[in-house]
Short mmCIF file of the C-alpha atoms (twelve columns), coordinates in Angstrom:
data_MODEL
# 
_entry.id   MODEL 
# 
loop_
_atom_site.group_PDB 
_atom_site.id 
_atom_site.type_symbol 
_atom_site.label_atom_id 
_atom_site.label_alt_id 
_atom_site.label_comp_id 
_atom_site.label_asym_id 
_atom_site.label_seq_id 
_atom_site.Cartn_x 
_atom_site.Cartn_y 
_atom_site.Cartn_z 
_atom_site.pdbx_PDB_model_num 
ATOM 1   C CA . MET A 1   25.157  46.179 57.640 1 
ATOM 2   C CA . ARG A 2   26.221  48.516 55.285 1 
ATOM 3   C CA . PHE A 3   24.814  49.524 52.348 1 
ATOM 4   C CA . ALA A 4   25.285  52.069 49.480 1 
ATOM 5   C CA . PRO A 5   24.094  55.606 50.730 1 
ATOM 6   C CA . MET A 6   20.297  56.343 49.114 1 
ATOM 7   C CA . ARG A 7   18.835  59.511 49.101 1 
ATOM 8   C CA . LEU A 8   15.321  60.114 51.361 1 
ATOM 9   C CA . ALA A 9   11.567  59.149 50.799 1 
ATOM 10  C CA . THR A 10  10.167  60.594 47.505 1 
ATOM 11  C CA . ALA A 11  7.120   62.708 48.014 1 
ATOM 12  C CA . ALA A 12  5.174   59.831 46.649 1 
ATOM 13  C CA . LEU A 13  6.082   58.020 49.634 1 
ATOM 14  C CA . ALA A 14  5.483   60.300 51.988 1 
ATOM 15  C CA . ALA A 15  2.131   60.798 50.566 1 
ATOM 16  C CA . LEU A 16  0.595   57.581 50.513 1 
ATOM 17  C CA . MET A 17  1.247   57.522 54.356 1 
ATOM 18  C CA . ALA A 18  -0.567  61.192 55.129 1 
ATOM 19  C CA . LEU A 19  -3.456  60.242 52.830 1 
ATOM 20  C CA . PRO A 20  -6.496  62.279 54.400 1 
ATOM 21  C CA . ALA A 21  -9.273  60.375 55.657 1 
ATOM 22  C CA . ALA A 22  -11.419 61.826 52.778 1 
ATOM 23  C CA . ALA A 23  -8.760  61.069 50.098 1 
ATOM 24  C CA . GLN A 24  -8.238  57.156 51.439 1 
ATOM 25  C CA . ALA A 25  -8.163  54.466 49.088 1 
ATOM 26  C CA . GLU A 26  -11.122 51.808 48.508 1 
ATOM 27  C CA . GLY A 27  -10.965 48.080 47.921 1 
ATOM 28  C CA . GLU A 28  -8.499  44.926 49.809 1 
ATOM 29  C CA . VAL A 29  -5.188  43.489 49.207 1 
ATOM 30  C CA . ASN A 30  -5.032  39.952 49.235 1 
ATOM 31  C CA . ILE A 31  -1.492  38.706 50.154 1 
ATOM 32  C CA . TYR A 32  -0.394  35.045 50.555 1 
ATOM 33  C CA . SER A 33  2.719   35.254 53.076 1 
ATOM 34  C CA . SER A 34  5.218   32.406 54.061 1 
ATOM 35  C CA . ARG A 35  5.259   35.112 57.140 1 
ATOM 36  C CA . HIS A 36  3.987   34.434 60.876 1 
ATOM 37  C CA . TYR A 37  5.163   37.278 62.992 1 
ATOM 38  C CA . ASP A 38  3.223   38.613 65.570 1 
ATOM 39  C CA . THR A 39  5.073   41.548 64.508 1 
ATOM 40  C CA . ASP A 40  3.557   41.920 61.250 1 
ATOM 41  C CA . GLU A 41  -0.095  42.817 63.054 1 
ATOM 42  C CA . ARG A 42  1.140   46.197 63.320 1 
ATOM 43  C CA . LEU A 43  2.448   45.996 59.675 1 
ATOM 44  C CA . TYR A 44  -1.678  45.389 58.569 1 
ATOM 45  C CA . SER A 45  -3.216  47.701 60.717 1 
ATOM 46  C CA . ASP A 46  -0.947  50.879 60.345 1 
ATOM 47  C CA . PHE A 47  -1.721  49.478 56.051 1 
ATOM 48  C CA . GLU A 48  -5.425  49.727 56.673 1 
ATOM 49  C CA . GLU A 49  -5.490  52.599 59.129 1 
ATOM 50  C CA . ALA A 50  -3.110  54.590 56.636 1 
ATOM 51  C CA . THR A 51  -5.167  53.710 52.686 1 
ATOM 52  C CA . GLY A 52  -8.263  52.307 53.753 1 
ATOM 53  C CA . ILE A 53  -7.361  49.461 51.700 1 
ATOM 54  C CA . THR A 54  -8.148  45.978 53.912 1 
ATOM 55  C CA . VAL A 55  -5.943  43.356 54.238 1 
ATOM 56  C CA . ASN A 56  -7.004  40.097 53.785 1 
ATOM 57  C CA . ARG A 57  -4.006  37.189 54.479 1 
ATOM 58  C CA . ILE A 58  -3.656  33.398 53.855 1 
ATOM 59  C CA . GLU A 59  -0.361  31.987 55.765 1 
ATOM 60  C CA . ASP A 60  1.731   28.705 55.339 1 
ATOM 61  C CA . LYS A 61  4.810   27.446 54.163 1 
ATOM 62  C CA . ALA A 62  7.141   28.916 50.774 1 
ATOM 63  C CA . ASN A 63  5.912   26.292 48.649 1 
ATOM 64  C CA . VAL A 64  2.530   25.324 50.273 1 
ATOM 65  C CA . LEU A 65  2.080   29.086 48.767 1 
ATOM 66  C CA . ILE A 66  3.254   28.842 45.473 1 
ATOM 67  C CA . GLU A 67  1.669   25.618 44.362 1 
ATOM 68  C CA . ARG A 68  -1.497  26.923 45.502 1 
ATOM 69  C CA . ILE A 69  -1.075  29.921 43.299 1 
ATOM 70  C CA . LYS A 70  -0.313  27.763 40.490 1 
ATOM 71  C CA . ALA A 71  -2.952  25.747 40.762 1 
ATOM 72  C CA . GLU A 72  -5.717  28.686 41.311 1 
ATOM 73  C CA . GLY A 73  -4.029  30.367 38.110 1 
ATOM 74  C CA . ALA A 74  -5.850  33.126 36.233 1 
ATOM 75  C CA . ASN A 75  -8.290  32.943 38.463 1 
ATOM 76  C CA . SER A 76  -6.305  33.034 42.008 1 
ATOM 77  C CA . PRO A 77  -7.299  35.912 44.453 1 
ATOM 78  C CA . ALA A 78  -3.586  36.559 45.443 1 
ATOM 79  C CA . ASP A 79  -2.096  40.046 45.060 1 
ATOM 80  C CA . ILE A 80  1.109   39.150 46.810 1 
ATOM 81  C CA . LEU A 81  3.375   36.877 47.173 1 
ATOM 82  C CA . LEU A 82  5.631   37.784 50.732 1 
ATOM 83  C CA . THR A 83  8.417   35.293 50.933 1 
ATOM 84  C CA . VAL A 84  11.770  34.305 51.576 1 
ATOM 85  C CA . ASP A 85  15.277  32.818 49.594 1 
ATOM 86  C CA . ALA A 86  16.259  34.534 46.861 1 
ATOM 87  C CA . GLY A 87  16.521  31.102 45.714 1 
ATOM 88  C CA . ARG A 88  12.394  30.633 46.123 1 
ATOM 89  C CA . LEU A 89  11.297  33.593 44.663 1 
ATOM 90  C CA . PHE A 90  13.563  32.482 41.608 1 
ATOM 91  C CA . VAL A 91  11.262  28.759 41.464 1 
ATOM 92  C CA . ALA A 92  8.077   31.413 42.058 1 
ATOM 93  C CA . ASP A 93  9.178   33.880 39.238 1 
ATOM 94  C CA . GLN A 94  9.963   30.682 36.584 1 
ATOM 95  C CA . ALA A 95  6.499   29.893 37.377 1 
ATOM 96  C CA . GLY A 96  5.443   32.808 36.077 1 
ATOM 97  C CA . ILE A 97  4.050   33.859 39.219 1 
ATOM 98  C CA . PHE A 98  4.890   37.563 39.711 1 
ATOM 99  C CA . GLN A 99  4.149   40.676 36.987 1 
ATOM 100 C CA . PRO A 100 6.823   43.205 36.533 1 
ATOM 101 C CA . VAL A 101 6.093   46.573 38.583 1 
ATOM 102 C CA . GLN A 102 7.946   50.296 37.883 1 
ATOM 103 C CA . SER A 103 7.759   51.969 41.023 1 
ATOM 104 C CA . ASP A 104 9.891   54.395 42.177 1 
ATOM 105 C CA . VAL A 105 9.388   54.718 45.717 1 
ATOM 106 C CA . LEU A 106 10.697  51.260 44.979 1 
ATOM 107 C CA . GLU A 107 13.255  51.964 43.137 1 
ATOM 108 C CA . GLU A 108 14.986  54.477 45.539 1 
ATOM 109 C CA . ARG A 109 14.600  53.063 48.466 1 
ATOM 110 C CA . ILE A 110 15.441  49.618 47.843 1 
ATOM 111 C CA . PRO A 111 18.919  48.710 46.720 1 
ATOM 112 C CA . ALA A 112 19.535  47.490 42.916 1 
ATOM 113 C CA . ASN A 113 20.772  44.219 44.452 1 
ATOM 114 C CA . LEU A 114 18.262  43.764 47.137 1 
ATOM 115 C CA . ARG A 115 15.540  43.097 43.530 1 
ATOM 116 C CA . HIS A 116 14.766  41.681 40.698 1 
ATOM 117 C CA . PRO A 117 15.913  43.806 37.705 1 
ATOM 118 C CA . ASP A 118 12.426  44.155 36.113 1 
ATOM 119 C CA . GLY A 119 10.394  44.408 39.271 1 
ATOM 120 C CA . HIS A 120 8.813   40.814 39.723 1 
ATOM 121 C CA . TRP A 121 10.012  40.786 43.190 1 
ATOM 122 C CA . PHE A 122 11.931  43.426 46.264 1 
ATOM 123 C CA . GLY A 123 13.643  42.752 48.894 1 
ATOM 124 C CA . PHE A 124 12.405  44.377 51.778 1 
ATOM 125 C CA . SER A 125 14.773  42.436 54.659 1 
ATOM 126 C CA . THR A 126 17.912  40.668 54.958 1 
ATOM 127 C CA . ARG A 127 19.988  38.016 56.961 1 
ATOM 128 C CA . GLY A 128 23.674  37.411 56.992 1 
ATOM 129 C CA . ARG A 129 24.711  33.937 56.609 1 
ATOM 130 C CA . ALA A 130 27.450  33.565 59.230 1 
ATOM 131 C CA . ILE A 131 30.264  31.476 60.761 1 
ATOM 132 C CA . PHE A 132 29.615  30.372 63.946 1 
ATOM 133 C CA . TYR A 133 32.138  28.062 66.684 1 
ATOM 134 C CA . ASP A 134 32.964  26.872 69.512 1 
ATOM 135 C CA . LYS A 135 35.198  29.779 71.626 1 
ATOM 136 C CA . ALA A 136 37.063  27.348 73.416 1 
ATOM 137 C CA . LYS A 137 38.240  24.892 70.466 1 
ATOM 138 C CA . VAL A 138 38.586  27.604 67.100 1 
ATOM 139 C CA . ASP A 139 41.135  30.428 66.811 1 
ATOM 140 C CA . PRO A 140 38.724  32.631 64.768 1 
ATOM 141 C CA . ALA A 141 41.433  34.286 62.650 1 
ATOM 142 C CA . ASP A 142 40.860  30.271 61.060 1 
ATOM 143 C CA . ILE A 143 37.485  31.355 60.126 1 
ATOM 144 C CA . GLN A 144 37.475  34.208 58.571 1 
ATOM 145 C CA . SER A 145 36.071  33.478 54.888 1 
ATOM 146 C CA . TYR A 146 33.780  30.609 53.599 1 
ATOM 147 C CA . MET A 147 36.957  29.397 51.890 1 
ATOM 148 C CA . ASP A 148 38.398  28.643 55.173 1 
ATOM 149 C CA . LEU A 149 35.787  25.664 56.150 1 
ATOM 150 C CA . ALA A 150 37.132  23.783 53.611 1 
ATOM 151 C CA . ASP A 151 40.361  23.867 54.964 1 
ATOM 152 C CA . PRO A 152 42.154  20.527 55.831 1 
ATOM 153 C CA . LYS A 153 42.169  22.402 59.905 1 
ATOM 154 C CA . LEU A 154 38.613  21.886 60.619 1 
ATOM 155 C CA . LYS A 155 38.293  17.993 59.622 1 
ATOM 156 C CA . GLY A 156 35.623  16.864 62.122 1 
ATOM 157 C CA . LEU A 157 34.324  20.122 62.986 1 
ATOM 158 C CA . VAL A 158 31.851  21.662 61.064 1 
ATOM 159 C CA . CYS A 159 28.039  21.147 60.575 1 
ATOM 160 C CA . THR A 160 25.825  21.987 58.139 1 
ATOM 161 C CA . ARG A 161 22.616  21.209 57.006 1 
ATOM 162 C CA . SER A 162 20.695  19.376 53.941 1 
ATOM 163 C CA . SER A 163 21.849  20.240 50.305 1 
ATOM 164 C CA . SER A 164 18.833  20.851 49.418 1 
ATOM 165 C CA . ASN A 165 17.897  22.848 51.893 1 
ATOM 166 C CA . ILE A 166 17.669  26.653 50.136 1 
ATOM 167 C CA . TYR A 167 19.978  27.906 52.743 1 
ATOM 168 C CA . MET A 168 22.850  25.885 51.467 1 
ATOM 169 C CA . LEU A 169 21.750  26.066 47.563 1 
ATOM 170 C CA . SER A 170 21.754  29.891 47.678 1 
ATOM 171 C CA . LEU A 171 25.072  29.900 49.378 1 
ATOM 172 C CA . MET A 172 26.800  27.242 46.906 1 
ATOM 173 C CA . ALA A 173 25.297  29.229 44.006 1 
ATOM 174 C CA . ALA A 174 26.828  32.012 45.226 1 
ATOM 175 C CA . MET A 175 29.860  29.939 45.679 1 
ATOM 176 C CA . VAL A 176 29.696  29.411 41.815 1 
ATOM 177 C CA . GLU A 177 28.912  32.911 40.709 1 
ATOM 178 C CA . ARG A 178 32.145  34.270 42.481 1 
ATOM 179 C CA . LEU A 179 34.454  31.002 42.171 1 
ATOM 180 C CA . GLY A 180 33.363  29.192 39.291 1 
ATOM 181 C CA . GLU A 181 31.640  25.519 38.923 1 
ATOM 182 C CA . GLU A 182 35.289  23.865 39.274 1 
ATOM 183 C CA . ASP A 183 36.511  25.941 42.339 1 
ATOM 184 C CA . ALA A 184 32.920  25.287 43.446 1 
ATOM 185 C CA . LYS A 185 32.860  21.712 43.779 1 
ATOM 186 C CA . ALA A 186 36.916  21.599 45.547 1 
ATOM 187 C CA . TRP A 187 34.859  23.671 48.110 1 
ATOM 188 C CA . ALA A 188 31.960  21.725 48.494 1 
ATOM 189 C CA . GLU A 189 34.511  18.807 48.797 1 
ATOM 190 C CA . GLY A 190 36.393  20.141 51.864 1 
ATOM 191 C CA . LEU A 191 33.397  21.181 53.178 1 
ATOM 192 C CA . TRP A 192 31.720  17.631 53.147 1 
ATOM 193 C CA . ALA A 193 35.196  16.102 53.943 1 
ATOM 194 C CA . ASN A 194 35.458  18.748 57.331 1 
ATOM 195 C CA . ARG A 195 31.966  17.546 58.732 1 
ATOM 196 C CA . ALA A 196 31.291  16.520 62.460 1 
ATOM 197 C CA . ARG A 197 28.074  14.931 61.315 1 
ATOM 198 C CA . ASP A 198 25.999  14.348 58.865 1 
ATOM 199 C CA . PRO A 199 23.545  17.516 57.897 1 
ATOM 200 C CA . GLU A 200 20.370  16.968 60.265 1 
ATOM 201 C CA . GLY A 201 18.074  19.362 61.177 1 
ATOM 202 C CA . GLY A 202 17.607  23.336 60.878 1 
ATOM 203 C CA . ASP A 203 19.767  26.120 61.265 1 
ATOM 204 C CA . THR A 204 18.835  26.050 65.042 1 
ATOM 205 C CA . ASP A 205 20.504  22.566 65.103 1 
ATOM 206 C CA . GLN A 206 23.182  23.232 63.784 1 
ATOM 207 C CA . LEU A 207 24.094  26.674 67.004 1 
ATOM 208 C CA . ARG A 208 22.882  23.729 69.627 1 
ATOM 209 C CA . GLY A 209 25.317  21.094 67.931 1 
ATOM 210 C CA . ILE A 210 28.017  23.835 69.168 1 
ATOM 211 C CA . ALA A 211 26.471  24.197 72.186 1 
ATOM 212 C CA . SER A 212 26.109  20.562 72.991 1 
ATOM 213 C CA . GLY A 213 30.003  19.677 71.687 1 
ATOM 214 C CA . GLN A 214 29.138  18.201 69.118 1 
ATOM 215 C CA . CYS A 215 29.966  20.328 66.454 1 
ATOM 216 C CA . ALA A 216 33.046  23.390 66.508 1 
ATOM 217 C CA . VAL A 217 32.025  25.314 63.668 1 
ATOM 218 C CA . ALA A 218 28.688  26.054 61.877 1 
ATOM 219 C CA . VAL A 219 26.842  27.618 59.209 1 
ATOM 220 C CA . ALA A 220 23.292  29.711 60.402 1 
ATOM 221 C CA . ASN A 221 21.239  32.832 59.469 1 
ATOM 222 C CA . THR A 222 22.157  35.432 61.764 1 
ATOM 223 C CA . TYR A 223 18.270  35.810 62.961 1 
ATOM 224 C CA . TYR A 224 18.582  32.356 64.360 1 
ATOM 225 C CA . PHE A 225 21.137  33.305 66.479 1 
ATOM 226 C CA . ALA A 226 19.607  37.062 67.761 1 
ATOM 227 C CA . ARG A 227 16.900  34.757 68.894 1 
ATOM 228 C CA . ALA A 228 19.413  33.928 71.845 1 
ATOM 229 C CA . PHE A 229 19.728  37.470 72.846 1 
ATOM 230 C CA . THR A 230 15.580  37.952 73.441 1 
ATOM 231 C CA . LYS A 231 13.385  37.234 75.986 1 
ATOM 232 C CA . ASP A 232 11.499  34.239 73.515 1 
ATOM 233 C CA . VAL A 233 14.599  32.693 73.682 1 
ATOM 234 C CA . ARG A 234 13.680  29.830 70.736 1 
ATOM 235 C CA . GLY A 235 17.650  29.741 69.160 1 
ATOM 236 C CA . LEU A 236 19.595  27.506 72.027 1 
ATOM 237 C CA . ALA A 237 18.278  24.833 74.450 1 
ATOM 238 C CA . ASN A 238 20.341  27.545 76.895 1 
ATOM 239 C CA . PRO A 239 20.503  31.429 76.581 1 
ATOM 240 C CA . ASP A 240 24.429  30.798 78.804 1 
ATOM 241 C CA . ASP A 241 24.996  28.757 75.445 1 
ATOM 242 C CA . THR A 242 25.344  32.419 73.721 1 
ATOM 243 C CA . ASP A 243 28.561  32.871 75.592 1 
ATOM 244 C CA . ARG A 244 29.688  29.775 74.456 1 
ATOM 245 C CA . ILE A 245 29.265  30.634 70.252 1 
ATOM 246 C CA . GLY A 246 31.248  33.088 68.815 1 
ATOM 247 C CA . ILE A 247 29.589  35.038 65.127 1 
ATOM 248 C CA . VAL A 248 32.560  35.710 62.369 1 
ATOM 249 C CA . PHE A 249 31.080  37.382 59.384 1 
ATOM 250 C CA . PRO A 250 32.824  36.118 56.809 1 
ATOM 251 C CA . ASP A 251 34.993  38.077 54.021 1 
ATOM 252 C CA . GLN A 252 34.943  41.017 55.281 1 
ATOM 253 C CA . ASP A 253 38.469  41.827 53.571 1 
ATOM 254 C CA . GLY A 254 36.925  40.376 50.101 1 
ATOM 255 C CA . ALA A 255 33.787  40.324 48.973 1 
ATOM 256 C CA . GLY A 256 31.582  40.351 51.922 1 
ATOM 257 C CA . THR A 257 29.492  37.638 53.752 1 
ATOM 258 C CA . HIS A 258 26.573  36.219 51.673 1 
ATOM 259 C CA . VAL A 259 23.461  37.806 52.467 1 
ATOM 260 C CA . ASN A 260 19.262  36.500 51.850 1 
ATOM 261 C CA . VAL A 261 16.252  38.552 52.059 1 
ATOM 262 C CA . SER A 262 12.494  38.402 52.911 1 
ATOM 263 C CA . ALA A 263 10.386  39.990 50.105 1 
ATOM 264 C CA . GLY A 264 8.014   40.205 47.873 1 
ATOM 265 C CA . GLY A 265 5.991   40.508 44.648 1 
ATOM 266 C CA . VAL A 266 2.828   41.616 42.808 1 
ATOM 267 C CA . VAL A 267 1.320   38.074 41.381 1 
ATOM 268 C CA . ALA A 268 0.761   37.972 37.597 1 
ATOM 269 C CA . ASN A 269 -3.043  38.181 38.095 1 
ATOM 270 C CA . ALA A 270 -3.209  40.512 41.072 1 
ATOM 271 C CA . PRO A 271 -6.967  41.358 41.055 1 
ATOM 272 C CA . ASN A 272 -5.750  43.991 42.788 1 
ATOM 273 C CA . ARG A 273 -2.909  44.959 41.306 1 
ATOM 274 C CA . GLU A 274 -2.668  48.483 42.256 1 
ATOM 275 C CA . ASN A 275 -3.231  48.330 46.170 1 
ATOM 276 C CA . ALA A 276 -0.486  45.651 45.876 1 
ATOM 277 C CA . ILE A 277 1.485   47.860 44.706 1 
ATOM 278 C CA . LYS A 278 0.839   50.695 47.052 1 
ATOM 279 C CA . PHE A 279 1.548   47.408 49.802 1 
ATOM 280 C CA . LEU A 280 4.845   47.057 48.758 1 
ATOM 281 C CA . GLU A 281 5.872   50.555 49.114 1 
ATOM 282 C CA . TYR A 282 4.482   51.159 52.221 1 
ATOM 283 C CA . LEU A 283 6.902   47.929 53.286 1 
ATOM 284 C CA . ALA A 284 9.233   50.535 52.294 1 
ATOM 285 C CA . THR A 285 8.628   53.275 54.412 1 
ATOM 286 C CA . ASP A 286 10.803  53.525 57.923 1 
ATOM 287 C CA . GLU A 287 7.928   52.931 60.042 1 
ATOM 288 C CA . ALA A 288 6.904   49.514 58.225 1 
ATOM 289 C CA . GLN A 289 10.713  48.617 57.808 1 
ATOM 290 C CA . LYS A 290 11.280  48.634 61.622 1 
ATOM 291 C CA . TYR A 291 9.052   46.203 61.973 1 
ATOM 292 C CA . PHE A 292 9.297   44.124 59.026 1 
ATOM 293 C CA . ALA A 293 12.657  43.413 59.971 1 
ATOM 294 C CA . ASP A 294 12.028  43.241 63.576 1 
ATOM 295 C CA . GLY A 295 9.834   40.850 63.194 1 
ATOM 296 C CA . ASN A 296 12.296  38.198 62.453 1 
ATOM 297 C CA . ASN A 297 15.155  39.430 63.597 1 
ATOM 298 C CA . GLU A 298 16.665  41.009 60.466 1 
ATOM 299 C CA . TYR A 299 18.117  43.348 59.109 1 
ATOM 300 C CA . PRO A 300 16.101  46.894 57.336 1 
ATOM 301 C CA . VAL A 301 16.751  47.360 53.737 1 
ATOM 302 C CA . VAL A 302 16.124  51.291 53.783 1 
ATOM 303 C CA . GLU A 303 19.673  53.248 54.701 1 
ATOM 304 C CA . GLY A 304 19.159  54.957 57.812 1 
ATOM 305 C CA . VAL A 305 16.685  52.482 59.271 1 
ATOM 306 C CA . GLU A 306 18.500  50.705 62.592 1 
ATOM 307 C CA . ALA A 307 17.859  46.777 63.079 1 
ATOM 308 C CA . SER A 308 16.610  45.599 66.742 1 
ATOM 309 C CA . SER A 309 19.095  45.361 69.728 1 
ATOM 310 C CA . ALA A 310 19.512  41.957 69.365 1 
ATOM 311 C CA . VAL A 311 20.423  42.300 65.596 1 
ATOM 312 C CA . GLU A 312 22.848  45.066 66.082 1 
ATOM 313 C CA . ALA A 313 24.345  43.326 68.715 1 
ATOM 314 C CA . LEU A 314 25.648  40.686 66.843 1 
ATOM 315 C CA . GLY A 315 27.726  43.643 65.436 1 
ATOM 316 C CA . ASP A 316 28.180  45.877 61.470 1 
ATOM 317 C CA . PHE A 317 29.675  43.672 58.431 1 
ATOM 318 C CA . LYS A 318 29.873  44.751 54.862 1 
ATOM 319 C CA . ALA A 319 27.184  42.121 52.932 1 
ATOM 320 C CA . ASP A 320 28.170  41.092 49.464 1 
ATOM 321 C CA . ASP A 321 26.521  43.375 47.135 1 
ATOM 322 C CA . MET A 322 26.183  40.348 44.519 1 
ATOM 323 C CA . PRO A 323 22.624  40.859 42.809 1 
ATOM 324 C CA . LEU A 324 20.194  37.912 44.763 1 
ATOM 325 C CA . ILE A 325 18.707  36.864 41.084 1 
ATOM 326 C CA . LYS A 326 22.455  35.132 41.015 1 
ATOM 327 C CA . LEU A 327 21.845  32.952 43.436 1 
ATOM 328 C CA . GLY A 328 17.718  31.663 41.894 1 
ATOM 329 C CA . GLU A 329 19.842  30.908 38.151 1 
ATOM 330 C CA . ASN A 330 22.677  29.636 39.504 1 
ATOM 331 C CA . GLN A 331 20.424  26.808 42.157 1 
ATOM 332 C CA . ALA A 332 20.668  23.856 39.562 1 
ATOM 333 C CA . LYS A 333 24.077  24.300 39.156 1 
ATOM 334 C CA . ALA A 334 24.383  24.497 42.638 1 
ATOM 335 C CA . GLN A 335 22.584  20.870 43.429 1 
ATOM 336 C CA . ALA A 336 24.240  19.914 40.588 1 
ATOM 337 C CA . ILE A 337 27.691  20.227 42.539 1 
ATOM 338 C CA . TYR A 338 26.201  18.704 46.005 1 
ATOM 339 C CA . ASN A 339 25.004  15.676 44.394 1 
ATOM 340 C CA . GLU A 340 28.293  15.092 42.255 1 
ATOM 341 C CA . VAL A 341 30.427  15.484 45.313 1 
ATOM 342 C CA . GLY A 342 27.951  12.910 47.632 1 
ATOM 343 C CA . TYR A 343 27.352  15.928 50.076 1 
ATOM 344 C CA . GLN A 344 23.784  14.548 51.130 1 
# 
């Protein structure tokens, strides 16, 4: 994935990761995270070793954590919320969960479109929302754009998730931003008319639909397919099925492929604010970027950090540089359009 070139790490970032033992910080940082990857253990242990700051974690689904922080109010021990998708980040931000953070390190290392303009949250890895297809049934030339998913030639071939799914909402929010509401509605109508089945399951189930012959085209995040290249084959029922499925990164001649983020921000009433900022800055280091992105087969956001071999195998692509805050701002319109056209 290609982003605009960025400068090298600042002296402040290098200093953070090179603190001598005598200069180590004290205290703790409390992280509420919807991430649950074994590779993250290295993230936390390396940060503790470098800074002397103890990491305490609570892990749960994003909506559970958001509601917990809201319920805890001013007495919440949470310093950081880590979650995925700009739509969920928008929900959290609208609930007043985040506070603004000004950090030269984060502003230098993380592309502007992948962070909140006022520093409420920062993206640390990305995923593309790609089009997958049955190589025996579909010509990839027919699905080079998200717009092609609404073409009548694909009638009865397309599988998607429910319209209430956050990934579907964010994709529609991007279409609203690019096309306007009326054209986005027409696209939703065409996509719904082309369904191979009513929406069911998660992204992995859409890929399984292609493998089983139930669908010929599906939309899914890149990391679900990347898992099929790993030893822990969670993505598909049979790793041989990956030979049947091709991938297209849409709109390479236009705005680029829709992307979203795994991200984090400092909680409004964080009792350990400075330690929380240190942890976010640590996530922008080259070393942490590698572990953070590899944990879910995503793309690092910092220029020059390589993705995992499984992710690299998917191929390079041009990412849409739309400010991701737009996905949240257009979320209500996206759901209204889906409802209006009867998209389940």
